[in-house]
N, C-alpha and C positions, 0 to 999 in steps of 0.2 A: 386582345387578339387570340384567336383560337389556334390550337395546334393542328394544322391542316394535314399533318402526316400521321395522325393517330390511327392505329389499327382499328380502334372502335369506330371511329368516324368512317373508315373504309368499309366496315361491315354495314353501317347504316346506309351509305350510298349504294352498296351492292344489293342490299335487301330492297331498297326502293326502286332499283333499276328494273325489276321484274313486274310486269303488268298484273299477273295473278296475285302476287304478294300485295300490290297496292290495292287491289279489289278486296282482298282479305282484310286489310287494314280498315278500309271504309266500312266493311261489314262489322268488324269488331268495335269500331268507333261508335256505331249505333247501339250496340249492346254486347255484353260478354257472350262468348259462344263456345260450344264444344267442337271437337273435330268433326263429328257427324253433322252438326248444324252448319259448319263452315263448308263442308264438301257438297251440300245440297245444290247450290246454284252453279256448281262447276261440273264439267264433264270429267273431273279427275277423281281418282279413288281416294278414300280416306288416308291411305298410305302416302300418296303423292302430296296431299294437303299437309300431312304431318311433316314432310320434308321442308315444305315452304315455311311452316310454323317454326321449325327449328332454326332456320335462317333468321327469321324475324326475332326469335328469342335471343339468339347469339348477338344480334345487333342491339338488343336492349329495347326494342320497340314494342314487343309483347311480353306479358308476364303470364305464366301458367299459375292458376289458382286451383287447388284441389278442393272440390266440394263433394264430400262423400266419396263415391267411387268414380266420379266424373272429374275430368280436367277441363276447366273453362279458361278461356284466354281473354286477357284484359289489355287494353291499350296502355302503354307507358310512354308518355310524350317527352320524358326527360332527354332522350337521345336526339329528339328532333331539334332541341334548342341549339346544340353545337352545329348541327347540319345547317340550320337556318342562319347562324352567325357566319358560316363559311359562304353561304349563298349571298348574304348581305354584303360581305367583303368583296366578293366577285362582282356583284352588281355595282357597287361603289367604284371599284377599279375601272370597269368598262365604261361606266357613265362619265368618269373623269377623262378617260381617253377619248371618248366621242366628243366631249366638250372641248378638249384641246384641239382636236382635228377641226372642229367647227370654227374655233377661234382662229386657227392657222389659216383656214380657207377664207374666212372673212377678211383677214388682213393681207393675204398674199394675192388674192385674185383682184383684178381690176373690176370696176363696176360692169364693164362691157363683157368680161369673161363670166361673171356671175350670171348675167342675163342669158348668155349662150348656154351655160350649163343647166340653168333652170328648165330649159325647154327640151333637154335630152331625156329620153326614157330611162 
């Protein structure tokens, strides 16, 4: 079981909650990038992209690698593992609840009630 109240996990979900950051992640997943390379497809300034990158770094999703005078960003998938485990736990929980509801309805409704409910929108 994963510690669902971990501050690091909170940072991962916060980082993934923003569409711009997710787009940055998909770009970095294809290839390591500099800030200027990452800012090209966006209407954001390099400074704004840098702020997004810092959020992703704090979450442990990106790593900064210095190559000469340039800083390149590389995807670090380790933080995704715990987030995926939490999502898997939530999926299992809700699937069990839905199965229990379905089982309850199958046993509590008469055949006539089931037919009536099947035709309702």
